[in-house]
N, C-alpha and C positions, 0 to 999 in steps of 0.2 A: 597169854603172851603170844602163842601163837597165831592167833585167833585173829590181837591186834594188829600185828604182824601183818598178815595175809592179809586182812581188810584194808590197810591204810596205802598198805605198798600197789594194791590193784585197784583202790576207787577213791584215796587221798583221805589228808589228816581228816580235814574237814565236813568231806562228806561220809563220816565214820560216826556214828554218834554209840555211846556205849552199852546201849542197849544192843544194839548191829552185833558188838563184841560181844558179850555175854549168848546172845544166840546162837551164833557163830559155836563158843564156846560151852555150850551147854549147860551153861551156869544161873544163876539166880543175879540181877544186878546187885541185892544187899552180900552178895559172896561178893562180889565185885569191890565194894563197896568198905568190906572189910580190911583186904589188901591195898587198895590204895583210893588218895583219897577224889584224886578225878583223872580223867585220860590222859592229862596231860603226863602226868606219875607212871602211869601203865606203860606210856611212850619209853619216856627216860629208863625204867628199867628193862624193857626192851634193848634199846639202848645200851646199857649197860652188859646184855646177855652176846648182843653181837661180837662188842668187844674183848669176852670173854671167849666168847668161840673162835674170834682171830688168834685171839694168841696161844690159844692150845691148837688149832691147825697150823699155826705157825712154823712152834714147839716140833708135831708131828712130823712135817713135812719137813724143817731141820734133820728131824731124826734119820730119814732115809737115807743123807750123805750125796743128794743129787746136789749137782751145780748149781752156787745161786741161781745165773740168768732162765734154766729149768726151774725151780723154784717158783721165776716170780713171775713165768709165763704161766703157771699150775696156778696161781691165786688169780690169774686176770680170767682164763679160762671160768674159775667157780665162781668166778663175782658176773663175766655173763652169763652161770646158768642163774644168775640167779635173778635176772636180770630181764628172765622171758619166760610165760607161762603160757598155758594154755586158756584159752576160752571159751565156753561152752556155743557161744553161737557164730565167730570168726575164728576157729581154729588158731593155731601157734598167737603169742597177742606178745608186745615189746610193752613192757610195765615201767621200765626206766632201772634206774638206781633206786631202790628204798631208803638209802639215807640219803642220796641228792634230791632224790624226789621231796621226801619229806624239810630238808633246809629249804627247798625253793620255797616250798610253801609255806611252810612257821617261821620263817629268822627273822621276818622283820614286826612280826607278831605275838612272840613268845620267846623272851630270854631264854627260860632256862631250856627249849629245845631247843635255839639257836645254840647255844654251847655244849648241847648233849652233841650235835650233828655235828660241830664244828670237834668236838674231841675227837668220836669215832674218825673225821677225815684225818686228824694232828696223829691220830693213832698208824691209819693205815699208811699216810706221808712219811713215818717213820721205818715202819713194817718195808717200805720200800728202798728207802732208803737205803737199811742195813743190808738189805739184800744184795744193792747195786755196788757195797762198801766190799761187802764179800766180795764177788763178780770181781771186782781190782783186786782185789788179793789173789783173786785164784789164778788172774793174767787175762779172764776174761774183757776187761774194760779197762780204757785208759786213764787215770786218776782224773777226776773231776768232780766237782759240785754235788755231795752226793743226794743233799737234802734239793737241792734248786732243781736236781735234774727228776727226784721222786717227784717233787709235785710238778713238773709240766706234764711227765706220766700219768699222773691225775685228773691231771685237767686231760689229755688227748683219750684216755676211757671216757669222762664224764663226759665230755664232748664227743664220746662216739655214743654216750648211753643215751643220751636229750636225741641226739641227730636220727640216732634207730628207734626211738618214743613215737615221735613227729611222725615219720616214716613208716611205723610199725613193718621195719626193714633189720631182724636179725641178720643180714649179712652185714651189713655197717661194722657191727662189732665182732664179729667174722673176721673181714679182714685185718680191723687193728687187731685182733689177736695175731694171724698170722703174721702181720708184719710187726709186730712186737721186736723181737731181737735185731732186726736192721732199724730197727727208729730209736730204740734206746741203744747201739752202738753208734747213731749216725745223731743223735743230740751234740751239742759243742763239749769240750774239752774247755778246764780252764788251769 
């Protein structure tokens, strides 16, 4: 699953075959098909793993007792770390959001994968909305429609990931992270 996630993130879903995944994972193709019927089934399992990791990380963050907006900043910073990786030929490379890339590439081609990526975004949006509700209860933000604001923040982060990927400029994402507290507070209240 890690090999598939890495290859698809750096090369794209359609550019990666089962043989590529097996080679990187050092497993035989027969072993792959013992566990998964297709590459799409493997990717769905990877998406499910992403959801479990997100849930565990959010629970761990909450246990620290830090304010909600600090935990939101940490969440976005961790997302940034996943977007950028080494490229042996060119140095640091912005690969973008693995879920966003997959959604853009396959949502019109594979309904199961579209639903899988949509579910990850829905859960992430829900987690951000929960953090925003906490921030309101802590007095750090004025009352607002937390679900709508979470969607707006997701759009900012995904847009920054696309722009940074297109320009191969990590600082585009870094600027967003630096401005996140002001951006969060400046979104319109309802």
